[in-house]
FILUMFI-109253 format. One line per 10 residues: their letters; for each residue y, x, z of N, C-alpha, C. Coordinates in Angstrom, 1 decimal. Layout:
a) Y/X/Z/Y/X/Z/Y/X/Z; ...
***
This chain:
mgmiltavfa) -22.5/-18.9/2.8/-22.8/-19.7/3.9/-21.7/-20.8/4.0; -20.5/-20.4/3.9/-19.4/-21.4/4.0/-19.4/-22.4/2.8; -19.9/-22.0/1.7/-19.9/-22.9/0.5/-21.0/-24.0/0.7; -22.1/-23.6/1.3/-23.2/-24.6/1.6/-22.8/-25.5/2.8; -22.2/-24.9/3.8/-21.8/-25.8/5.0/-20.7/-26.7/4.7; -19.8/-26.4/3.7/-18.8/-27.3/3.3/-19.4/-28.5/2.6; -20.5/-28.3/1.9/-21.2/-29.4/1.3/-22.0/-30.2/2.3; -22.3/-29.6/3.4/-23.1/-30.3/4.5/-22.1/-31.2/5.3; -21.0/-30.7/5.7/-20.1/-31.4/6.6/-19.0/-32.2/6.0; -18.8/-32.1/4.7/-17.7/-32.8/4.0/-17.7/-34.3/4.2
rtdtvyglly) -16.5/-34.8/4.4/-16.5/-36.3/4.4/-15.1/-36.7/4.1; -14.9/-37.5/3.0/-13.7/-38.1/2.6/-13.9/-39.6/2.4; -13.0/-40.2/1.7/-13.1/-41.7/1.4/-14.2/-41.9/0.4; -14.3/-40.9/-0.6/-15.2/-41.1/-1.7/-16.4/-40.2/-1.8; -16.3/-39.0/-1.0/-17.3/-38.0/-1.1/-17.9/-37.8/0.3; -19.2/-37.8/0.3/-19.9/-37.6/1.6/-20.8/-36.3/1.5; -20.8/-35.5/2.5/-21.6/-34.4/2.5/-23.1/-34.7/2.9; -23.9/-33.7/3.0/-25.3/-33.9/3.2/-25.6/-34.5/4.6; -24.8/-34.2/5.5/-24.9/-34.7/6.9/-24.7/-36.2/6.9; -23.9/-36.7/6.0/-23.6/-38.2/6.0/-24.3/-38.9/4.8
ggwglflahl) -25.4/-38.3/4.3/-26.2/-38.9/3.3/-25.9/-38.7/1.9; -24.9/-37.9/1.6/-24.5/-37.6/0.2/-25.2/-36.4/-0.3; -26.0/-36.5/-1.3/-26.7/-35.4/-2.0/-25.9/-34.8/-3.1; -25.1/-35.6/-3.7/-24.4/-35.1/-5.0/-23.5/-33.9/-4.7; -22.7/-33.9/-3.7/-21.9/-32.7/-3.4/-22.7/-31.5/-3.0; -23.7/-31.7/-2.3/-24.6/-30.6/-1.9/-25.3/-30.0/-3.1; -25.8/-30.8/-4.0/-26.4/-30.2/-5.2/-25.4/-29.5/-6.1; -24.2/-30.1/-6.2/-23.1/-29.4/-7.0/-22.8/-28.1/-6.4; -22.7/-28.0/-5.1/-22.4/-26.7/-4.5/-23.6/-25.7/-4.7; -24.8/-26.2/-4.6/-26.0/-25.3/-4.9/-25.9/-24.7/-6.3
ialfiviffs) -25.6/-25.6/-7.3/-25.6/-25.2/-8.7/-24.4/-24.1/-8.8; -23.3/-24.4/-8.2/-22.2/-23.5/-8.3/-22.5/-22.1/-7.6; -23.3/-22.2/-6.5/-23.7/-21.0/-5.8/-24.6/-20.1/-6.7; -25.5/-20.7/-7.4/-26.4/-20.0/-8.3/-25.7/-19.4/-9.5; -24.7/-20.1/-10.0/-23.8/-19.6/-11.1/-23.1/-18.4/-10.6; -22.5/-18.4/-9.4/-21.8/-17.3/-8.8/-22.8/-16.1/-8.6; -24.0/-16.3/-8.1/-24.9/-15.3/-7.9/-25.3/-14.6/-9.3; -25.6/-15.4/-10.3/-25.9/-14.9/-11.6/-24.8/-14.1/-12.2; -23.5/-14.6/-12.1/-22.4/-13.9/-12.6/-22.2/-12.6/-11.9; -22.3/-12.6/-10.6/-22.1/-11.3/-9.8/-23.2/-10.3/-10.2
fcgsfllfkm) -24.4/-10.8/-10.3/-25.5/-9.9/-10.7/-25.3/-9.2/-12.0; -24.9/-10.1/-13.0/-24.7/-9.6/-14.4/-23.5/-8.6/-14.4; -22.5/-8.9/-13.7/-21.3/-8.0/-13.7/-21.6/-6.7/-13.0; -22.4/-6.7/-11.9/-22.7/-5.5/-11.2/-23.7/-4.7/-12.0; -24.6/-5.3/-12.7/-25.6/-4.6/-13.5/-24.9/-3.9/-14.7; -23.9/-4.6/-15.3/-23.2/-4.1/-16.4/-22.4/-2.8/-16.0; -21.7/-2.9/-14.8/-21.0/-1.8/-14.3/-21.9/-0.6/-14.0; -23.1/-0.9/-13.4/-24.0/0.1/-13.1/-24.5/0.9/-14.4; -24.8/0.1/-15.4/-25.2/0.7/-16.7/-24.1/1.5/-17.3; -22.9/1.0/-17.3/-21.8/1.8/-17.9/-21.5/3.1/-17.1
tdyliplrvt) -21.6/3.0/-15.8/-21.5/4.2/-15.0/-22.6/5.2/-15.2; -23.8/4.7/-15.4/-25.0/5.6/-15.6/-24.9/6.2/-17.0; -24.3/5.5/-18.0/-24.1/6.1/-19.3/-23.0/7.2/-19.3; -21.9/7.0/-18.6/-20.9/8.0/-18.5/-21.2/9.1/-17.6; -21.7/8.9/-16.5/-22.0/9.9/-15.5/-23.5/9.6/-15.0; -24.4/10.3/-15.6/-25.8/10.0/-15.2/-26.0/10.0/-13.7; -26.7/9.0/-13.2/-26.9/8.8/-11.7/-28.2/9.5/-11.3; -29.0/9.9/-12.2/-30.2/10.7/-11.8/-30.1/12.1/-12.2; -30.7/13.0/-11.4/-30.8/14.4/-11.8/-32.0/14.6/-12.6; -32.0/15.7/-13.4/-33.2/16.0/-14.2/-34.3/16.6/-13.4
deqeqqgldi) -35.5/16.7/-13.9/-36.6/17.2/-13.2/-36.4/18.7/-12.9; -35.7/19.4/-13.8/-35.4/20.8/-13.6/-34.5/21.0/-12.4; -33.4/20.2/-12.4/-32.5/20.3/-11.3/-33.2/20.0/-9.9; -34.1/19.0/-10.0/-34.8/18.6/-8.7/-35.7/19.8/-8.3; -36.4/20.4/-9.2/-37.2/21.5/-8.9/-36.4/22.7/-8.3; -35.3/23.0/-8.9/-34.4/24.1/-8.5/-33.9/23.8/-7.1; -33.6/22.6/-6.8/-33.0/22.2/-5.5/-31.6/21.6/-5.8; -31.4/20.5/-5.1/-30.1/19.8/-5.4/-28.9/20.6/-4.8; -29.1/21.3/-3.7/-28.0/22.1/-3.2/-27.4/23.1/-4.2; -28.3/23.8/-4.9/-27.9/24.7/-5.9/-27.4/24.1/-7.2
sqhgesvvls) -28.2/23.1/-7.7/-27.8/22.5/-9.0/-26.6/21.6/-8.9; -26.4/20.9/-7.8/-25.3/20.0/-7.7/-24.0/20.5/-7.1; -24.2/21.4/-6.1/-23.1/21.9/-5.3/-22.9/23.4/-5.5; -23.8/24.1/-6.1/-23.7/25.5/-6.3/-23.7/26.4/-5.0; -24.5/25.9/-4.0/-24.6/26.6/-2.8/-26.0/26.6/-2.3; -26.4/27.6/-1.5/-27.7/27.7/-1.0/-27.6/27.9/0.5; -28.7/27.6/1.2/-28.8/27.7/2.7/-29.5/28.9/3.0; -29.0/29.8/3.8/-29.7/31.0/4.3/-30.4/30.6/5.6; -31.7/30.6/5.6/-32.4/30.2/6.8/-32.2/31.1/8.0; -31.9/32.3/7.8/-31.8/33.2/9.0/-30.5/32.9/9.7
vlv) -29.5/32.3/9.1/-28.3/31.9/9.8/-28.6/30.6/10.7; -29.5/29.8/10.2/-29.8/28.5/10.9/-30.7/28.8/12.1; -31.5/29.8/12.1/-32.5/30.0/13.2/-31.9/30.8/14.3
***
């Protein structure tokens, strides 16, 4: 938000923001914003894939059928205690 509003309200001797009729600075900020979005998405996706490769983020079908309490934590819930 701040990156876009800087391009809207900027005013110096040579550069004018969108509010003062200058489109160049606003377009430059939009292009920079999309570059940052793309870079952040690619970096996050790469970290996600590396983490998923080292420590799988999904459980297997067998673990899901068995129950995640037992397969992931090694504990079970006794219903008579809860009632």
